[in-house]
PASE-533098 format. One record per residue: x, y, z of N, C-alpha, C in turn; residue number from 1. Coordinates in nm, 4 decimals. Atoms other than C-alpha are relative to their C-alpha. Example, Ala and Ser with C-alpha at 12.3 -4.5 7.8 and 13.67 -1.06 7.14 Angstrom:
       n_X       n_Y       n_Z      ca_X      ca_Y      ca_Z       c_X       c_Y       c_Z    i
    0.0890   -0.1190    0.0000    1.2300   -0.4500    0.7800    0.0900    0.1200    0.0000    1
   -0.0820   -0.1190   -0.0060    1.3670   -0.1060    0.7140   -0.0770    0.1090    0.0730    2
This chain:
       n_X       n_Y       n_Z      ca_X      ca_Y      ca_Z       c_X       c_Y       c_Z    i
   -0.0690   -0.1285    0.0300    5.7848    9.8247    8.2066   -0.0676    0.1005    0.0786    1
    0.1131   -0.1412   -0.0716    5.4865   10.0432    8.4087    0.0685   -0.0146    0.0997    2
   -0.0808   -0.0446   -0.1125    5.6810    9.9859    8.7226    0.1237    0.0677    0.0109    3
   -0.1277   -0.0749    0.0655    5.9994   10.1010    8.5309   -0.0100    0.1493    0.0039    4
    0.0313   -0.1249    0.0488    5.8354   10.4122    8.4319   -0.0344    0.0649    0.1217    5
    0.0528   -0.0208   -0.1399    5.6787   10.4649    8.7527    0.0974    0.0598    0.0788    6
   -0.1764    0.0101   -0.1137    6.0322   10.4424    8.9442    0.0724    0.1346   -0.0505    7
   -0.0409   -0.0925    0.0848    6.1648   10.6832    8.6787   -0.0651    0.1342    0.0213    8
    0.0817   -0.1065   -0.0126    5.8956   10.9562    8.6840    0.0161    0.0296    0.1607    9
   -0.0032   -0.0066   -0.1253    5.9078   10.9382    9.0880    0.1543    0.0562    0.0174   10
   -0.1534   -0.0576   -0.0098    6.3039   10.9660    9.0831    0.0185    0.1043   -0.0614   11
   -0.0103   -0.1311    0.0367    6.2840   11.2503    8.8658   -0.0693    0.1360    0.0694   12
    0.0496   -0.1144   -0.0756    6.0526   11.4366    9.0597    0.0306    0.0113    0.1242   13
   -0.0763   -0.0185   -0.1357    6.2395   11.3636    9.4000    0.1120    0.0740   -0.0426   14
   -0.1288   -0.1008    0.0519    6.5597   11.5297    9.2160   -0.0743    0.1724    0.0067   15
    0.0535   -0.1403   -0.0066    6.3416   11.8193    9.1015   -0.0255    0.0632    0.1242   16
    0.0685   -0.0225   -0.1401    6.1777   11.8291    9.4624    0.1307    0.0501    0.0747   17
   -0.1072   -0.0184   -0.0925    6.5314   11.8298    9.6081    0.0860    0.1349   -0.0675   18
   -0.0534   -0.1328    0.0348    6.6754   12.1182    9.3792   -0.0624    0.1038    0.0395   19
    0.0804   -0.1076   -0.0324    6.4030   12.3167    9.4498   -0.0016    0.0594    0.1380   20
   -0.0018   -0.0324   -0.1276    6.4277   12.3021    9.7939    0.1516    0.0677    0.0524   21
   -0.1836   -0.0525    0.0013    6.8406   12.3863    9.7537    0.0053    0.1773   -0.0447   22
   -0.0312   -0.1114    0.0524    6.7464   12.6916    9.5842   -0.0894    0.1147    0.1295   23
    0.0878   -0.0693   -0.0765    6.6333   12.9970    9.8213   -0.1197    0.0942   -0.0365   24
    0.1320   -0.0274    0.0660    6.2981   13.1090    9.8274   -0.0300    0.1775   -0.0437   25
    0.0123   -0.1228    0.0503    6.2055   13.4199    9.6331   -0.1051    0.0780    0.0957   26
    0.0936   -0.0727   -0.0829    5.9867   13.7347    9.8092   -0.0742    0.0780   -0.1060   27
    0.0769   -0.1028    0.0685    5.7151   13.9163    9.6545   -0.0827    0.1125    0.0626   28
    0.0692   -0.1139   -0.0586    5.5935   14.2661    9.7222   -0.0751    0.0635   -0.0914   29
    0.1112   -0.0471    0.0844    5.3054   14.4968    9.5942    0.0338    0.0968    0.0380   30
    0.0273   -0.1427   -0.0638    5.3198   14.8501    9.5643   -0.0805    0.0935   -0.1209   31
   -0.0227   -0.0169   -0.1573    5.1764   15.0604    9.6763   -0.0594   -0.1397    0.0795   32
    0.0629    0.1136   -0.0798    5.0931   14.7971    9.9517   -0.1409    0.0145    0.0615   33
    0.1287   -0.0227   -0.0768    4.7667   14.9449   10.0949   -0.0579    0.1020   -0.0988   34
    0.0962   -0.1496    0.0588    4.4900   15.2045   10.0130   -0.0023   -0.0128   -0.1894   35
    0.0017    0.0431    0.1073    4.4931   15.0341    9.6386   -0.1284    0.0057   -0.0340   36
    0.1350   -0.0469    0.0417    4.1802   15.1915    9.4361    0.0017   -0.0826   -0.1310   37
    0.0688    0.0651    0.1359    3.9944   15.0257    9.1388    0.0782    0.1229   -0.1064   38
   -0.0437   -0.1359    0.1062    4.1841   15.2342    8.8218    0.1447    0.0374    0.0460   39
   -0.1227   -0.0076   -0.0581    4.5115   15.2593    9.0509    0.1056   -0.0805   -0.1264   40
   -0.1313    0.1248    0.0584    4.8728   15.1403    8.8814    0.0538   -0.0264    0.1227   41
   -0.0419    0.0689   -0.1217    4.9931   14.8956    9.0646    0.1263   -0.0729   -0.0709   42
   -0.1228    0.0778    0.0545    5.3521   14.7226    9.0546    0.0408   -0.1340    0.0937   43
   -0.0411    0.1166   -0.1089    5.4500   14.3528    9.1987    0.1229   -0.0111   -0.0462   44
   -0.1730    0.0330    0.0161    5.8105   14.2900    9.2232    0.0430   -0.1413    0.0892   45
   -0.0397    0.1207   -0.0453    5.9638   13.9482    9.2720    0.1546    0.0123    0.0232   46
   -0.1669   -0.0294   -0.0332    6.2731   13.9866    9.4451    0.0877   -0.1258    0.0374   47
   -0.0300    0.1410    0.0517    6.5316   13.7083    9.3375    0.1495    0.0273    0.1170   48
   -0.1237    0.0575   -0.0838    6.7880   13.5781    9.6267    0.1565   -0.0212   -0.0927   49
   -0.1534    0.0361    0.0846    7.0608   13.4808    9.3366   -0.0910    0.0435   -0.1588   50
   -0.0029   -0.0186    0.1388    7.0756   13.5366    8.9504   -0.1122   -0.0803   -0.0667   51
    0.0840    0.0708    0.0842    6.7921   13.4067    8.7410   -0.0448    0.0112   -0.1519   52
    0.0143    0.0120    0.1353    6.6968   13.3567    8.3847   -0.1495    0.0190   -0.0174   53
    0.1321   -0.0160    0.0337    6.3209   13.3432    8.3864   -0.0500    0.0071    0.1591   54
    0.0813   -0.0170   -0.0984    6.0629   13.4460    8.6531   -0.1680    0.0016   -0.0506   55
    0.1844    0.0492    0.0158    5.6634   13.3251    8.6748   -0.0548    0.0772    0.1230   56
    0.1204   -0.0363   -0.0803    5.3924   13.4969    8.8452   -0.1107   -0.0713    0.0118   57
    0.1158    0.0635    0.0118    5.0952   13.3175    8.9355   -0.1070    0.0629    0.0789   58
    0.1368   -0.0834   -0.0491    4.7460   13.4589    9.0255   -0.0716   -0.1156    0.0574   59
    0.0930    0.0879   -0.0746    4.5148   13.2306    9.2426    0.0179   -0.1569   -0.0413   60
   -0.0738    0.1577    0.0446    4.7420   12.9406    9.1720    0.0050   -0.0442   -0.1480   61
    0.0083    0.0308    0.1629    4.7536   12.9597    8.7852    0.0920    0.0806   -0.0453   62
   -0.1367   -0.0855    0.0580    5.0577   13.0861    8.6013   -0.0578    0.1109   -0.0906   63
    0.0376   -0.1187    0.0241    4.9841   13.4474    8.4928    0.0797    0.0488   -0.1045   64
   -0.1246   -0.1125    0.0558    5.3262   13.6159    8.3762    0.1081   -0.0656   -0.0021   65
   -0.1519    0.0461    0.0117    5.6353   13.4839    8.2517    0.1223    0.0834   -0.0601   66
   -0.0472   -0.1072    0.0974    5.9342   13.7250    8.1780    0.1681   -0.0526    0.0464   67
   -0.1559    0.0262    0.0093    6.3089   13.6620    8.0897    0.0660    0.1311    0.0560   68
   -0.0390   -0.1278   -0.0742    6.4933   13.8964    8.2968    0.1931   -0.0037   -0.0517   69
   -0.1699    0.0303    0.0036    6.8820   14.0140    8.2553    0.0848   -0.0653    0.1046   70
   -0.0836    0.0718   -0.1245    7.1404   13.8209    8.4774    0.0680    0.1128    0.0979   71
   -0.0605   -0.0889   -0.0836    7.2277   14.1480    8.6224   -0.0974    0.0571    0.1118   72
    0.1256   -0.0514   -0.0860    6.8733   14.2083    8.7574   -0.0011   -0.1062    0.1579   73
    0.0336    0.1005   -0.0847    6.7736   14.0803    9.0993   -0.1231    0.0239    0.0689   74
    0.1797   -0.0597   -0.0033    6.4027   14.2180    9.0671   -0.0464   -0.0296   -0.1273   75
    0.0907    0.0185    0.1169    6.1342   14.1134    8.8274   -0.1410    0.1023    0.0170   76
    0.1218   -0.1301   -0.0105    5.8618   14.3944    8.7794   -0.1022   -0.0532   -0.1011   77
    0.1033    0.0209    0.0685    5.5242   14.3247    8.6833   -0.1206    0.1589    0.0118   78
    0.1226   -0.1507   -0.0115    5.2638   14.6747    8.6171   -0.0868   -0.0360   -0.0502   79
    0.1643   -0.0029    0.0309    4.9013   14.6990    8.5988   -0.0268    0.1409   -0.0067   80
    0.0609   -0.1496    0.0361    4.7657   15.0169    8.4543   -0.1515    0.0283    0.0188   81
    0.1278   -0.0069   -0.0414    4.4338   15.1115    8.5897   -0.0710   -0.1527    0.0297   82
    0.0143    0.1187   -0.0325    4.3718   14.8021    8.7788   -0.1325   -0.0144    0.0184   83
    0.1749    0.0431    0.0068    4.0272   14.6210    8.7467   -0.0344   -0.1213    0.0716   84
    0.0352    0.1188   -0.0972    3.8445   14.3314    8.9244    0.0609   -0.0982   -0.0492   85
   -0.0628    0.1072    0.0673    3.9933   14.0771    8.7247    0.1689   -0.0151    0.0549   86
   -0.1314   -0.0107   -0.0470    4.3433   14.1859    8.8687    0.0079   -0.0408    0.1419   87
   -0.0420    0.0080   -0.1801    4.2682   14.1400    9.2522    0.0168   -0.1752    0.0084   88
   -0.0215    0.1401   -0.0205    4.3500   13.8202    9.4127    0.1376   -0.0344    0.0864   89
   -0.1228    0.0518   -0.0517    4.6446   13.6356    9.5306    0.0896   -0.0560   -0.0979   90
   -0.1451    0.0032    0.1060    4.9836   13.6395    9.3838    0.1428   -0.0676    0.0797   91
   -0.1323    0.0834   -0.0401    5.3034   13.4146    9.4006    0.0762    0.0154   -0.1019   92
   -0.1111   -0.0026    0.0728    5.6214   13.4145    9.2450    0.1426   -0.1132   -0.0199   93
   -0.1142    0.1248    0.0109    5.8989   13.1557    9.1181    0.0888    0.0379   -0.1061   94
   -0.1300   -0.0206    0.1012    6.2580   13.1696    8.9467    0.0602   -0.0975   -0.0354   95
   -0.0595    0.1077    0.0470    6.4398   12.9409    8.7262    0.1396    0.0523   -0.0087   96
   -0.1401   -0.0550    0.0036    6.8286   12.9877    8.7797    0.0841   -0.0386   -0.1664   97
   -0.0449    0.0155    0.1042    7.0463   13.0653    8.4964    0.0553   -0.1069   -0.0376   98
   -0.0737    0.0764    0.0746    7.2768   12.8087    8.4510   -0.0485   -0.1344    0.0015   99
    0.0479    0.1728    0.0157    7.0608   12.4892    8.4798   -0.1610    0.0556    0.0057  100
    0.1449   -0.0270    0.0349    6.6811   12.4097    8.4890   -0.0410   -0.0251    0.1512  101
    0.0692    0.0246   -0.1684    6.6479   12.4104    8.8766   -0.0836    0.1381    0.0084  102
    0.1002   -0.1074   -0.0088    6.3346   12.6098    8.9637   -0.0261    0.0042    0.1685  103
    0.0271   -0.0257   -0.1348    6.2842   12.7637    9.2959   -0.1179   -0.0540    0.0609  104
    0.1163    0.0266   -0.1039    6.0051   12.7011    9.5834   -0.0936    0.1273   -0.0291  105
    0.1092   -0.1496   -0.0065    5.6996   12.9712    9.5456    0.0456    0.0720    0.1214  106
    0.0085   -0.1105   -0.0921    5.7149   13.2886    9.7228   -0.1288    0.0007    0.1127  107
    0.0893   -0.0099   -0.0699    5.5040   13.3496   10.0244   -0.1245    0.0788   -0.0724  108
    0.1323   -0.0525    0.0768    5.1385   13.4621    9.8809    0.0129    0.1625    0.0452  109
    0.0284   -0.1084   -0.0536    5.0678   13.8375    9.8647   -0.1436    0.0062   -0.0684  110
    0.1545   -0.0604    0.0502    4.7013   13.9693    9.8229    0.0070    0.1416   -0.0565  111
    0.0407   -0.1129    0.0785    4.6092   14.2505    9.6003   -0.1595   -0.0010    0.0119  112
    0.1188   -0.0324   -0.0226    4.2824   14.3936    9.7415   -0.0292    0.1593   -0.0590  113
    0.0198   -0.1087    0.0994    4.1391   14.6525    9.5454   -0.1653    0.0781    0.0847  114
    0.1340   -0.0465   -0.0812    3.8965   14.9232    9.6960   -0.0615    0.0787   -0.0862  115
    0.1149    0.0064    0.0652    3.5746   14.9934    9.5197   -0.0334    0.1682    0.0126  116
    0.0312   -0.1545    0.0133    3.5915   15.3839    9.4714   -0.0185    0.0421   -0.1410  117
    0.0051   -0.0378    0.1144    3.5674   15.6107    9.2023    0.0521    0.0063   -0.0967  118
   -0.0826    0.0461    0.1526    3.6278   15.4645    8.8598   -0.0749    0.0297   -0.1138  119
    0.0829   -0.0514    0.0945    3.3713   15.6141    8.6549   -0.1155   -0.0916   -0.0576  120
    0.0990    0.0948    0.0433    3.1338   15.3123    8.6364   -0.0856    0.0145    0.1412  121
    0.1033   -0.0005   -0.1204    2.8512   15.3270    8.8741    0.0026   -0.1245    0.0858  122
   -0.0085    0.1310   -0.0427    2.8707   14.9472    8.9208    0.1327   -0.0346    0.0974  123
   -0.1316    0.0391   -0.0570    3.2257   14.9613    9.0481   -0.0118    0.0614    0.1543  124
   -0.0392   -0.0951   -0.1147    3.1995   15.1874    9.3577   -0.1466   -0.0433    0.1006  125
    0.1000    0.0488   -0.1332    3.0774   15.0501    9.6991    0.0115    0.1185    0.0976  126
    0.0493   -0.1157   -0.1500    2.9365   15.3000    9.9858    0.0700   -0.0454    0.0915  127
   -0.0799    0.0445   -0.1196    3.1437   15.3006   10.2983   -0.1164   -0.0204    0.1078  128
    0.1128    0.0222   -0.1174    2.9872   15.1682   10.6100   -0.0229    0.0711    0.0809  129
    0.0600   -0.0670   -0.1203    2.7888   15.3196   10.8944    0.1004   -0.0367    0.1172  130
   -0.0666    0.0559   -0.1239    2.9890   15.2987   11.2341   -0.0463    0.0854    0.0982  131
    0.0162   -0.0785   -0.1138    2.9085   15.3958   11.6173    0.0672   -0.0810    0.0733  132
   -0.0599    0.0681   -0.0707    3.0834   15.3092   11.9114   -0.1203    0.0269    0.1493  133
    0.0753   -0.0253   -0.1432    2.9170   15.2360   12.2850    0.0921   -0.0733    0.0910  134
    0.0940   -0.1242   -0.0127    2.9694   15.3428   12.5343    0.0669    0.1157   -0.0747  135
   -0.0631   -0.1422    0.0821    3.0398   15.7258   12.3558    0.0889    0.0519    0.0726  136
   -0.1018   -0.0764   -0.1131    3.2130   15.8848   12.6573    0.1198   -0.0406   -0.0085  137
   -0.1205    0.0635   -0.0266    3.5429   15.8355   12.7822   -0.0223   -0.1081    0.1172  138
    0.0099    0.1146   -0.0779    3.5840   15.5072   12.9451    0.1161   -0.0196    0.0992  139
   -0.1008    0.0453   -0.0977    3.8087   15.3501   13.2289    0.0742   -0.0908   -0.0424  140
   -0.0630    0.1594    0.0630    4.0590   15.0833   13.1653   -0.0870   -0.0936    0.0785  141
    0.0719    0.1378   -0.0235    3.8731   14.7355   13.1820   -0.1139    0.0128   -0.0469  142
    0.1292    0.0072    0.0659    3.5553   14.8500   13.0162   -0.0165   -0.0759   -0.1365  143
    0.0031    0.0314    0.1598    3.4323   14.6663   12.7368   -0.0832    0.0565   -0.0790  144
    0.0266   -0.1006    0.0859    3.3871   14.8634   12.4442   -0.0916   -0.0755   -0.1313  145
    0.0400    0.0650    0.1168    3.1332   14.7894   12.1311   -0.0168    0.0615   -0.1042  146
   -0.0107   -0.0638    0.0968    3.2024   14.8964   11.7817   -0.1094   -0.0380   -0.0796  147
    0.1201    0.0341    0.0650    2.8728   14.8811   11.5767    0.0784    0.0458   -0.1681  148
    0.0023   -0.0301    0.1184    2.9239   14.8739   11.1783   -0.0885   -0.0603   -0.0840  149
    0.0959    0.0284    0.1265    2.6721   14.8316   10.8973   -0.0270    0.0579   -0.1473  150
    0.0423   -0.0202    0.1289    2.5663   14.8218   10.5261   -0.0690   -0.1230   -0.0445  151
    0.1130    0.1316    0.0213    2.2606   14.6154   10.4566    0.0058   -0.0562   -0.1451  152
   -0.0024    0.0231    0.1394    2.3181   14.6256   10.0841    0.1457   -0.0907   -0.0495  153
   -0.1415    0.0598    0.0625    2.6759   14.5092   10.0113    0.0665   -0.0597    0.0607  154
   -0.0940    0.0416   -0.0645    2.8660   14.3927   10.3040    0.0175   -0.1333    0.0193  155
   -0.0269    0.1536   -0.0075    2.9844   14.0101   10.3012    0.1158   -0.0300    0.1191  156
   -0.0921    0.0383   -0.1205    3.2550   14.0567   10.5555    0.0634    0.0949    0.0626  157
   -0.0296   -0.1304   -0.0310    3.3341   14.3345   10.8062    0.1465    0.0226    0.0438  158
   -0.1479    0.0022   -0.0727    3.6982   14.4646   10.9050    0.0075    0.1454    0.0938  159
   -0.0177   -0.1234   -0.0911    3.7578   14.6901   11.1920    0.1617    0.0309    0.0029  160
   -0.1179   -0.0449    0.0271    4.0602   14.9137   11.1513    0.0230    0.0844    0.0980  161
   -0.0463   -0.0872   -0.0724    4.2475   15.1214   11.3708    0.1349    0.0849   -0.0450  162
   -0.0734   -0.0693    0.0596    4.4528   15.4143   11.2480    0.1365   -0.0302    0.0927  163
   -0.0955    0.0391   -0.0475    4.8100   15.3645   11.2931    0.0328   -0.1556    0.0058  164
   -0.0044    0.1081    0.0351    4.7847   15.0144   11.2079    0.0023   -0.0906   -0.0983  165
    0.0063    0.0402    0.1574    4.8616   14.8434   10.8637   -0.1048   -0.0823   -0.0016  166
    0.0754    0.1101    0.0497    4.6595   14.5390   10.9027   -0.1707    0.0255    0.0720  167
    0.1082    0.0241   -0.1097    4.2910   14.4863   11.0367    0.0106   -0.0238    0.1141  168
    0.0329    0.0783   -0.1168    4.2285   14.4195   11.3913   -0.0869   -0.0909    0.0374  169
    0.1198    0.0740    0.0222    3.8952   14.2311   11.3360   -0.0810   -0.0453   -0.0981  170
    0.0697   -0.0011    0.1511    3.7247   14.0898   11.0755   -0.1477   -0.1060    0.0934  171
    0.0867    0.0504   -0.0403    3.3515   13.9565   11.1216   -0.0985   -0.0259   -0.0984  172
    0.0973    0.0286    0.0760    3.0878   13.8115   10.9082   -0.1603    0.0806    0.0561  173
    0.0917   -0.0798   -0.0450    2.7543   14.0357   10.9249   -0.1718   -0.1395    0.0169  174
    0.1386    0.0320   -0.0365    2.3992   13.9479   11.0600   -0.0705    0.0014   -0.1299  175
    0.0765   -0.0230    0.1148    2.1186   13.9066   10.8353   -0.0522    0.1355   -0.0486  176
    0.0116   -0.1083    0.0706    2.0662   14.2694   10.8102    0.1098    0.0676    0.0034  177
   -0.1289   -0.0649    0.0247    2.4065   14.3493   10.7227    0.0856    0.0654    0.0854  178
   -0.0609   -0.0559   -0.1133    2.5321   14.4613   11.0808    0.1124   -0.1014    0.0773  179
   -0.0629    0.0906   -0.0922    2.8301   14.3283   11.3260   -0.0045    0.0823    0.1085  180
    0.0128   -0.0751   -0.1212    2.9040   14.4210   11.6477    0.1836   -0.0508    0.0542  181
   -0.1664    0.0138   -0.0268    3.3266   14.4439   11.7181    0.0157    0.0308    0.1714  182
   -0.0283   -0.0415   -0.1159    3.4168   14.3942   12.0836    0.1200    0.0142    0.0466  183
   -0.1265   -0.0263   -0.0265    3.7059   14.5190   12.2472    0.0159   -0.0142    0.1744  184
    0.0184   -0.0058   -0.1430    3.7266   14.3691   12.5970    0.1341    0.0194    0.0810  185
   -0.0964   -0.0127   -0.0642    3.8880   14.4814   12.8876    0.0997    0.1309   -0.0648  186
   -0.0834   -0.1281    0.0785    4.0315   14.8596   12.7144    0.0944    0.0115    0.0894  187
   -0.1037   -0.0788   -0.0909    4.3739   14.9947   12.8360    0.0104    0.1142   -0.0684  188
   -0.0683   -0.1498    0.0892    4.5118   15.3414   12.7384    0.0617   -0.0640   -0.1421  189
   -0.0866    0.0804    0.1444    4.6793   15.1181   12.4594   -0.1115    0.0104   -0.1007  190
    0.1021    0.0312    0.0947    4.3512   15.0684   12.3120   -0.0710    0.1176   -0.0632  191
    0.0714   -0.1315    0.0455    4.2497   15.4464   12.2738    0.0676    0.0437   -0.1210  192
   -0.0473   -0.0185    0.1317    4.2685   15.5804   11.9355   -0.1375    0.0123   -0.1013  193
    0.1113   -0.0163    0.1165    4.0358   15.6213   11.5727   -0.0264   -0.1183   -0.0312  194
    0.0658    0.1290    0.0577    3.8580   15.3285   11.4537   -0.0680    0.0320   -0.1010  195
    0.0803    0.0157    0.1507    3.6813   15.2551   11.1137   -0.0367   -0.1137   -0.0509  196
    0.0305    0.1396    0.0812    3.5228   14.9839   10.9133    0.0350    0.0126   -0.1400  197
    0.0286    0.0054    0.1418    3.5550   14.8816   10.5734   -0.0868   -0.1772    0.0069  198
    0.0650    0.1349    0.0411    3.3720   14.5362   10.3979    0.0344   -0.0318   -0.0978  199
   -0.0047    0.0812    0.1213    3.4120   14.2933   10.1358   -0.1329    0.0013   -0.0567  200
    0.1439    0.0348    0.0967    3.1142   14.3040    9.8750   -0.0273   -0.1377    0.0119  201
    0.0295    0.1396    0.0309    2.9566   13.9868    9.8351    0.0301   -0.0170   -0.1394  202
   -0.0578    0.0232    0.1176    3.0921   13.7984    9.5670    0.1270    0.0485   -0.0474  203
   -0.1223   -0.0686    0.0073    3.4171   14.0021    9.5505    0.1192    0.0059    0.1278  204
   -0.0733    0.0367   -0.1127    3.6368   13.8569    9.8239    0.1326    0.0931    0.0017  205
   -0.1034   -0.0726   -0.0026    3.9375   14.0805    9.6895   -0.0299    0.1449   -0.0298  206
   -0.0085   -0.1165    0.0021    3.7753   14.3900    9.6582   -0.0891    0.0808    0.1359  207
    0.0214   -0.0396   -0.0920    3.7101   14.6203    9.9412   -0.0660    0.1092   -0.0077  208
    0.0860   -0.1134    0.0075    3.4844   14.9233   10.0135    0.1195    0.1078    0.0532  209
   -0.0798   -0.0932   -0.0661    3.6393   15.2499   10.1333   -0.0542    0.0150    0.1195  210
    0.0279    0.0114   -0.1509    3.6869   15.3162   10.4838   -0.0987    0.1219    0.0523  211
    0.0939   -0.1035   -0.0521    3.3780   15.4819   10.6535    0.0286    0.0894    0.1070  212
    0.0039   -0.0968   -0.0993    3.3297   15.7505   10.9083    0.0658   -0.0776    0.1116  213
   -0.0529    0.0363   -0.1013    3.5494   15.7305   11.2198   -0.0495    0.0121    0.1297  214
    0.0412   -0.0118   -0.1306    3.4966   15.6640   11.5945    0.0981    0.0183    0.1119  215
   -0.1052   -0.0182   -0.1027    3.7173   15.7763   11.8747   -0.0323   -0.0794    0.1042  216
   -0.0467    0.0465   -0.1358    3.8035   15.5630   12.1693    0.0986    0.0390    0.0885  217
   -0.0898   -0.0738   -0.0916    3.9603   15.7413   12.4653   -0.0095   -0.0760    0.1255  218
   -0.0480    0.0573   -0.1274    4.0842   15.5247   12.7855    0.0610    0.0553    0.1007  219
   -0.0490   -0.0771   -0.1225    4.1678   15.6722   13.0848    0.0420   -0.1105    0.1220  220
   -0.0161    0.1068   -0.1220    4.3696   15.4895   13.3621   -0.0871    0.0087    0.1101  221
    0.1098   -0.0137   -0.1199    4.1389   15.4121   13.6412    0.0535    0.0155    0.1241  222
   -0.0684   -0.0473   -0.1296    4.2344   15.5827   13.9629   -0.0166   -0.0960    0.0908  223
    0.0160    0.0929   -0.1056    4.2677   15.4031   14.2556   -0.1034    0.0782    0.1093  224
    0.0926   -0.0746   -0.0886    4.0005   15.4415   14.5157    0.0524    0.0346    0.1470  225
   -0.0303   -0.0782   -0.1098    4.0185   15.6731   14.8195    0.0210   -0.0996    0.1127  226
   -0.0484    0.0988   -0.1406    4.1839   15.4697   15.1399    0.0782   -0.1001   -0.0653  227
   -0.0899    0.0952    0.0688    4.3918   15.2720   14.8760    0.1239   -0.0096    0.0722  228
   -0.1108    0.0138   -0.0587    4.6893   15.3369   14.9930    0.0418   -0.0257    0.1485  229
   -0.0073    0.0342   -0.1315    4.6326   15.3216   15.3391   -0.0200   -0.1083    0.0475  230
    0.0446    0.1129   -0.0421    4.4827   14.9923   15.3196    0.1068   -0.0763   -0.0323  231
   -0.1165    0.0854    0.0436    4.8085   14.8885   15.1207    0.0995    0.0193    0.1306  232
   -0.0979   -0.0362   -0.0927    5.0349   15.0396   15.3958   -0.0296   -0.0760    0.1588  233
    0.1036    0.0968   -0.1063    4.7650   14.8352   15.6784    0.0786   -0.1192   -0.0450  234
    0.0059    0.1706    0.0032    4.8246   14.5136   15.4960    0.1934   -0.0038   -0.0003  235
   -0.1873    0.0319   -0.0224    5.2637   14.5633   15.4732    0.0120    0.0168    0.1557  236
   -0.0504    0.0272   -0.1083    5.2651   14.6352   15.8131   -0.0627   -0.1361    0.0986  237
    0.0502    0.1365   -0.0805    5.0155   14.3337   15.9387    0.0846   -0.0986   -0.0609  238
   -0.0911    0.0941    0.0435    5.2656   14.1282   15.6866    0.1117   -0.0033    0.0681  239
   -0.1590   -0.0050   -0.0707    5.5752   14.2335   15.8951   -0.0383   -0.0568    0.1099  240
    0.0086    0.0564   -0.1253    5.4207   14.1796   16.2218   -0.0103   -0.1494    0.0300  241
    0.0399    0.1530   -0.0046    5.2845   13.8366   16.1354    0.1287   -0.0690   -0.0471  242
   -0.1359    0.0231   -0.0090    5.6766   13.7860   16.0231    0.0517    0.0056    0.1010  243
   -0.0731    0.0083   -0.1534    5.8145   13.8639   16.3274   -0.0717   -0.0835    0.0752  244
    0.0606    0.0889   -0.0990    5.5587   13.7008   16.5416    0.0340   -0.1667   -0.0487  245
   -0.0604    0.1325    0.0674    5.6798   13.3698   16.3198    0.1214   -0.0342    0.0228  246
   -0.1048    0.0102   -0.0062    6.0150   13.4258   16.3710    0.0149    0.0101    0.1551  247
   -0.0067    0.0052   -0.1461    5.9727   13.4788   16.7436   -0.0511   -0.1240    0.0472  248
    0.0766    0.1085   -0.0505    5.7413   13.1538   16.7917    0.1310   -0.1391   -0.0822  249
   -0.0818    0.1192    0.0620    6.0163   12.9671   16.5552    0.1009    0.0189    0.1089  250
   -0.1228    0.0136   -0.0598    6.2987   13.0632   16.7754   -0.0363   -0.0454    0.1395  251
    0.0533    0.0748   -0.0762    6.1038   12.9953   17.0805   -0.0228   -0.1516    0.0530  252
    0.0139    0.1423    0.0283    6.0428   12.6593   16.9596    0.1455   -0.0755    0.0272  253
   -0.1497    0.0246    0.0447    6.4113   12.6215   16.8845    0.0944   -0.0124    0.1527  254
   -0.0726   -0.0350   -0.1345    6.5300   12.7560   17.2534   -0.0723   -0.1371    0.0860  255
    0.0634    0.1112   -0.0941    6.2787   12.5009   17.4148    0.0439   -0.1583   -0.0243  256
   -0.0680    0.1336    0.0724    6.3975   12.2061   17.1823    0.1295   -0.0222    0.0813  257
   -0.1622   -0.0066   -0.0513    6.7668   12.2954   17.3105    0.0158   -0.0273    0.1332  258
   -0.0073    0.0241   -0.1302    6.6756   12.3299   17.6337   -0.0455   -0.1117    0.0474  259
    0.0511    0.0897   -0.0509    6.4744   12.0517   17.6710    0.1136   -0.1275   -0.0124  260
   -0.1261    0.1065    0.0313    6.7580   11.8258   17.5344    0.1146   -0.0098    0.0934  261
   -0.1150   -0.0118   -0.0953    7.0077   11.9604   17.7690   -0.0247   -0.0677    0.1339  262
    0.0707    0.0478   -0.1277    6.7697   11.8643   18.0467    0.0143   -0.1228    0.0137  263
    0.0104    0.1526    0.0066    6.7504   11.4923   17.9395    0.1377   -0.0592   -0.0224  264
   -0.1196    0.0272    0.0053    7.1391   11.5198   17.8980    0.0656   -0.0365    0.1269  265
   -0.0388   -0.0126   -0.1578    7.1667   11.6265   18.2671   -0.0286   -0.1157    0.0876  266
    0.0877    0.0885   -0.0623    6.8946   11.3872   18.3724    0.1156   -0.1577   -0.0205  267
   -0.0590    0.1443    0.0665    7.0837   11.0838   18.1823    0.1684   -0.0130    0.1123  268
   -0.1355    0.0074   -0.0800    7.4287   11.1847   18.3673    0.0245   -0.0251    0.1578  269
    0.0395    0.0301   -0.1500    7.2726   11.1962   18.6863   -0.0329   -0.1531    0.0337  270
    0.0552    0.1230    0.0214    7.0959   10.8654   18.6519    0.1539   -0.1108    0.0249  271
   -0.1185    0.1086    0.0313    7.4474   10.7094   18.5489    0.1059    0.0218    0.1266  272
   -0.0398   -0.0230   -0.1242    7.6290   10.8726   18.8413   -0.0396   -0.1064    0.1439  273
    0.0712    0.0839   -0.1511    7.3871   10.6873   19.1223    0.0373   -0.1503   -0.0407  274
   -0.0312    0.1513    0.0115    7.4342   10.3536   18.9397    0.1455   -0.0031    0.0224  275
   -0.1520    0.0729   -0.0625    7.8232   10.3591   19.0112   -0.0190   -0.0035    0.1517  276
């Protein structure tokens, strides 16, 4: 009986997995998507590619919320009022279709990271990090630029942000004194802009400090050295002359080969006439 039971369970699992793969994957979004602070109102929306009866929301891999929805709805919402530490984390959603017990695969994960700003409690506010840049003055293309960030009391992982970019551009774990050094190698004018730092407090991977003060990186295109244009033109002339010389030598070589061949032909004809 045991092998039969195992076969039945395995067959049921394979059927369920096959059905799940046939259902389109839902998508999960967070509103607002950035700059969410402790105490803010937050909405998670599970977008359904087809009509569903039930929607499940999972946090950190565990079932967190279930909702029965109207057949006309293509979105299920979960709202948090005054978001707290306990609600930060990674979320996914999943749905069950109305006409059967088929269940979809999970959506892609969405991270809810909360900024520890003013919430009325002293222990939930994390001070912003400090920042400096070297070199401080305007730099030329190709220069390596270092941005230092530090906060000795709280930071467990620092992130470097550039204004205009939605995601952090670098992440580093600090040394023993709570400092990191971000390096931007071989900068170009595209790297010009305003940079800031934030950090994840120790033991709170889904909490973030406020953005700290900013530093500005200004990159100027490196001008060609004096005489570079003349050197370039000289190189072009040399290349043309070499090309012409090579063509002339090749032509002379072909000429001598043809001429030598004709001489050999005439010599053979001459020898042939004497033999007669």
